[in-house]
C-alpha distance (Angstrom), angle and dihedral (degrees) to the residues before:
residue distance angle dihedral
X1 . . .
X2 3.79 . .
X3 3.81 119.6 .
X4 3.80 116.6 -161.9
X5 3.79 127.6 -166.6
X6 3.82 102.0 -129.4
X7 3.81 95.0 174.9
X8 3.80 127.8 95.3
X9 3.83 92.3 -118.7
X10 3.79 132.2 70.1
X11 3.79 118.1 -106.5
X12 3.79 136.3 -166.1
X13 3.79 129.9 -141.9
X14 3.83 105.9 -163.1
X15 3.81 91.3 -168.1
X16 3.81 139.0 8.4
X17 3.80 115.7 -74.3
X18 3.80 118.4 -103.8
X19 3.80 111.7 -103.3
X20 3.81 122.6 -155.9
X21 3.81 117.1 -156.1
X22 3.81 123.7 -155.7
X23 3.82 114.6 -145.4
X24 3.79 117.4 -140.1
X25 3.81 88.6 -133.7
X26 3.81 91.6 54.3
X27 3.78 133.4 -89.2
X28 3.79 131.1 70.2
X29 3.78 136.8 -106.3
X30 3.80 131.2 -159.9
X31 3.79 114.1 -134.3
X32 3.80 112.6 -120.4
X33 3.79 122.8 -144.5
X34 3.78 134.2 -114.3
X35 3.82 127.1 -142.8
X36 3.79 92.4 -103.2
X37 3.79 92.9 51.7
X38 3.78 99.3 62.3
X39 3.77 103.9 87.2
X40 3.78 128.7 129.7
X41 3.79 114.5 -113.3
X42 3.81 124.5 -157.1
X43 3.80 113.6 -161.8
X44 3.78 122.3 -162.1
X45 3.83 117.0 -156.5
X46 3.80 107.3 -66.8
X47 3.80 93.6 12.0
X48 3.82 119.7 129.9
X49 3.79 136.6 -149.7
X50 3.80 127.9 -159.8
X51 3.79 121.2 -135.1
X52 3.81 111.4 -164.6
X53 3.81 118.8 -160.0
X54 3.79 123.0 -169.8
X55 3.78 144.5 149.9
X56 3.83 133.3 -130.8
X57 3.81 115.9 -83.4
X58 2.94 139.4 -149.0
X59 3.80 115.7 17.0
X60 3.84 132.0 170.6
X61 3.81 92.9 -105.4
X62 3.81 95.9 46.1
X63 3.80 113.9 136.7
X64 3.82 118.3 177.7
X65 3.79 89.0 -156.1
X66 3.81 91.2 64.4
X67 3.80 100.6 45.7
X68 3.80 115.7 171.3
X69 3.79 100.9 -150.4
X70 3.79 126.1 -162.6
X71 3.80 135.6 173.0
X72 3.82 130.8 -162.0
X73 3.81 109.9 -106.8
X74 3.81 105.0 170.1
X75 3.80 141.7 19.4
X76 3.81 120.7 -154.4
X77 3.81 116.0 -158.2
X78 3.83 122.0 -143.5
X79 3.84 91.3 -105.9
X80 3.82 90.8 58.1
X81 3.81 98.7 -100.8
X82 3.80 115.7 135.5
X83 3.81 130.9 -148.1
X84 3.81 126.1 -163.2
X85 3.80 119.6 -131.7
X86 3.81 119.7 -147.5
X87 3.79 130.7 -175.0
X88 3.81 96.2 13.6
X89 3.83 112.0 159.0
X90 3.82 115.8 -118.4
X91 3.79 124.4 -112.7
X92 3.80 131.2 -162.7
X93 3.82 116.1 -99.7
X94 3.80 94.0 179.4
X95 3.83 92.7 113.7
X96 3.79 95.4 46.7
X97 3.80 145.8 -40.7
X98 3.81 121.6 -57.2
X99 3.80 119.7 -86.8
X100 3.77 139.1 -163.8
X101 3.79 99.2 -118.0
X102 3.80 100.4 173.7
X103 3.81 139.3 14.4
X104 3.80 119.4 176.9
X105 3.80 141.6 144.1
X106 3.78 128.3 -123.7
X107 3.78 118.6 -129.4
X108 3.83 109.9 -93.2
X109 3.77 116.1 -103.1
X110 3.82 88.8 -122.5
X111 3.83 132.1 19.3
X112 3.83 115.1 -84.8
X113 3.79 114.7 -103.2
X114 3.80 91.0 -112.0
X115 3.83 92.4 58.8
X116 3.80 91.1 -144.9
X117 3.86 94.7 149.1
X118 3.83 87.5 71.6
X119 3.81 92.2 60.1
X120 3.78 124.7 98.3
X121 3.80 117.7 -136.1
X122 3.82 126.2 -150.3
X123 3.82 123.5 -174.4
X124 3.80 123.2 -159.8
X125 3.78 126.4 179.9
X126 3.81 146.7 125.6
X127 3.81 117.9 -60.3
X128 3.82 92.5 -125.8
X129 3.80 139.3 37.2
X130 3.80 135.2 -154.4
X131 3.79 125.4 -131.4
X132 3.79 113.1 -109.6
X133 3.81 92.4 13.8
X134 3.80 134.4 102.9
X135 3.80 116.2 -99.5
X136 3.82 109.4 -146.5
X137 3.80 120.7 -157.8
X138 3.80 140.3 147.8
X139 3.79 134.2 -122.7
X140 3.81 119.3 -157.7
X141 3.81 121.0 -162.2
X142 3.81 114.2 -161.4
X143 3.79 128.4 -172.7
X144 3.83 108.9 -142.7
X145 3.81 93.9 173.0
X146 3.80 131.1 93.0
X147 3.81 91.6 -118.4
X148 3.80 129.9 79.6
X149 3.81 111.1 -110.1
X150 3.80 116.7 -143.7
X151 3.80 117.0 -150.8
X152 3.78 93.1 -143.8
X153 2.92 119.5 147.0
X154 3.78 87.7 35.4
X155 3.83 111.3 -115.3
X156 3.80 119.4 -116.1
X157 3.78 126.9 -140.4
X158 3.80 136.6 -168.6
X159 3.79 129.4 -139.3
X160 3.78 122.4 -159.5
X161 3.78 144.4 139.5
X162 3.79 122.8 -120.2
X163 3.80 121.8 -163.3
X164 3.77 144.7 114.5
X165 3.80 90.5 -42.2
X166 3.80 93.4 54.8
X167 3.79 125.2 -115.8
X168 3.80 110.5 -19.8
X169 3.78 137.8 -168.6
X170 3.82 95.7 -5.0
X171 3.81 116.1 179.2
X172 3.81 132.2 175.2
X173 3.81 123.1 -143.5
X174 3.80 141.2 164.3
X175 3.78 121.4 -108.4
X176 3.80 118.2 -109.5
X177 3.79 91.9 -99.4
X178 3.81 92.0 163.3
X179 3.81 87.4 78.2
X180 3.80 93.9 52.9
X181 3.81 122.2 14.2
X182 3.81 97.3 173.8
X183 3.79 142.4 18.6
X184 3.79 120.2 -141.0
X185 3.83 119.7 -144.0
X186 3.80 108.7 -68.1
X187 3.81 93.0 8.0
X188 3.80 126.5 125.0
X189 3.79 138.2 -167.5
X190 3.81 127.9 -156.5
X191 3.81 123.9 -148.2
X192 3.80 123.6 -158.6
X193 3.80 107.5 -134.1
X194 3.81 133.3 -166.6
X195 3.80 130.8 -163.4
X196 3.80 123.3 -171.3
X197 3.81 106.4 -136.9
X198 3.84 109.0 -143.7
X199 3.81 112.2 -112.1
X200 3.81 89.4 -143.7
X201 3.80 94.3 67.2
X202 3.80 119.0 119.2
X203 3.82 113.9 -120.2
X204 3.78 118.2 -97.1
């Protein structure tokens, strides 16, 4: 499925939408996600993202004569809005429930008004973190171009922790653009960032 931002403002999807699949035999299933599917997507006006739904195949007990067909019927966005899906081809869920296998955005047809892709990003922080404590670090945005970059709309960013337990405690925010609305050529701005390290994490 392809989702397109038809508004005049940028939007952010901090996680893949929830997809509900209707089985031809009756009943509905909600597609689960895979590790590779959970990526934040920022969509400029007119920009599109692809949401790929699939099911496991093959499996030892697979029998093409007993296909268990299902088709996506609705997509629920993270903010609670819901979209109906029509004309989606069915796929066989005989070997397992449907899954979100990929979620990614296409490059916009023209640069966003904020020009943020031209910026260079530098992260600085301690080499270790403590469970249950705040991890303090900085992010510096530098403008290496000969053109002033305006931070409007204000860029978003996501914080999370990736390890043996998967991706944990991911949150998406907006930068504090009120402190700096534009970057002149050669200028830079540094943001003080904080990340709350979950106390439930295993050591290591």
